[in-house]
C-alpha positions as CSV (number, residue, x, y, z in Angstrom):
1,M,32.9,26.4,0.3
2,A,34.6,23.0,0.0
3,V,35.8,21.6,-3.3
4,P,35.4,17.9,-4.1
5,T,38.6,15.9,-4.7
6,S,37.2,14.3,-7.8
7,I,33.9,14.3,-9.7
8,Y,32.3,11.6,-11.8
9,Q,29.0,11.2,-13.5
10,T,26.8,8.4,-12.2
11,S,24.5,6.2,-14.4
12,T,21.6,8.4,-13.5
13,G,23.3,11.5,-14.9
14,Q,24.1,13.1,-11.6
15,Y,27.5,14.2,-10.7
16,T,29.0,12.8,-7.5
17,A,32.1,13.7,-5.6
18,T,34.4,11.1,-4.1
19,G,36.6,11.5,-1.0
20,D,35.7,12.9,2.4
21,M,34.4,16.2,1.1
22,P,30.7,17.1,0.6
23,T,28.8,15.9,-2.5
24,Y,27.5,18.5,-5.0
25,Q,24.9,18.0,-7.7
26,I,24.7,20.0,-10.8
27,R,21.2,20.4,-12.2
28,A,19.7,22.3,-15.1
29,P,17.4,25.1,-13.9
30,T,13.8,23.9,-13.6
31,A,12.0,27.2,-14.0
32,A,11.9,28.7,-17.5
33,L,13.3,32.2,-17.9
34,P,11.0,35.0,-18.9
35,R,11.1,35.9,-22.5
36,G,13.9,38.2,-23.4
37,V,16.1,37.2,-20.5
38,V,19.5,35.9,-21.5
39,M,21.7,33.8,-19.1
40,A,25.3,34.9,-18.9
41,A,28.0,32.5,-19.8
42,S,31.7,32.6,-19.4
43,P,33.5,34.0,-22.5
44,G,35.3,30.8,-23.1
45,S,32.1,28.7,-23.4
46,L,30.7,30.8,-26.2
47,H,33.5,30.2,-28.7
48,S,35.4,27.2,-29.9
49,P,39.2,27.3,-30.0
50,Q,39.0,27.9,-33.8
51,Q,36.7,30.9,-33.3
52,L,39.0,32.3,-30.6
53,A,42.0,31.9,-33.0
54,E,40.1,33.6,-35.8
55,E,39.1,36.4,-33.5
56,A,42.7,36.8,-32.4
57,T,43.8,36.8,-36.0
58,R,41.1,39.4,-36.9
59,K,42.2,41.6,-34.0
60,R,45.8,41.3,-35.0
61,E,45.1,42.3,-38.6
62,L,43.0,45.2,-37.5
63,R,45.8,46.3,-35.1
64,L,48.4,46.0,-37.9
65,M,46.2,47.9,-40.3
66,K,45.7,50.7,-37.8
67,N,49.4,50.7,-37.1
68,R,50.2,51.0,-40.9
69,E,47.8,53.9,-41.2
70,A,49.4,55.6,-38.2
71,A,52.9,55.1,-39.5
72,K,51.9,56.5,-42.9
73,E,50.4,59.6,-41.3
74,C,53.5,60.0,-39.1
75,R,55.8,59.8,-42.1
76,R,53.6,62.4,-43.9
77,R,53.7,64.8,-41.0
78,K,57.5,64.3,-40.7
79,K,58.0,65.0,-44.4
80,E,55.8,68.2,-44.1
81,Y,57.8,69.3,-41.0
82,V,61.2,68.7,-42.7
83,K,59.9,70.6,-45.8
84,C,58.9,73.6,-43.6
85,L,62.3,73.5,-41.9
86,E,64.1,73.4,-45.3
87,S,62.0,76.4,-46.4
88,R,62.8,78.3,-43.3
89,V,66.5,77.6,-43.6
90,A,66.4,78.8,-47.2
91,M,64.6,82.0,-46.1
92,L,67.0,82.6,-43.3
93,E,70.0,82.1,-45.5
94,V,68.7,84.7,-47.9
95,Q,68.0,87.1,-45.0
96,N,71.4,86.5,-43.6
97,K,73.1,87.2,-46.9
98,K,71.2,90.5,-47.2
99,L,72.2,91.5,-43.7
100,I,75.8,90.7,-44.4
101,E,75.7,92.8,-47.6
102,E,74.0,95.6,-45.6
103,L,76.7,95.4,-42.9
104,E,79.5,95.6,-45.6
105,T,77.8,98.6,-47.1
106,L,77.5,100.4,-43.7
107,K,81.1,99.6,-42.9
108,D,82.2,101.2,-46.2
109,I,80.1,104.3,-45.5
110,C,81.2,104.7,-41.9
111,S,84.9,103.8,-42.2
112,P,87.3,106.6,-43.1
113,K,88.6,106.2,-46.6
114,T,92.3,106.5,-47.0
115,D,92.9,107.3,-50.7
């Protein structure tokens, strides 16, 4: 399909191409569409630049809000994880101390006393 080099609108409202390429005319559809049928349009034609900017701002705010919530949840989980680790360290320190005491007791029992 050839593309015109330039297009201008004539006084009759028709678009005409200049140059040595074929001429194209753009017309509105003559037949009415059945009720309930919607014609598709390009996404850019439905919104003005201001609407697109507002949509981008809204999407950004939504993304930032979701990110804040995710970060908050991540910090909460990390805090819980560290708390569990600290609890386990404390428990293992107590267990280690008891085992060391038991070892000392067994050494005293098993080692020959020289009095």
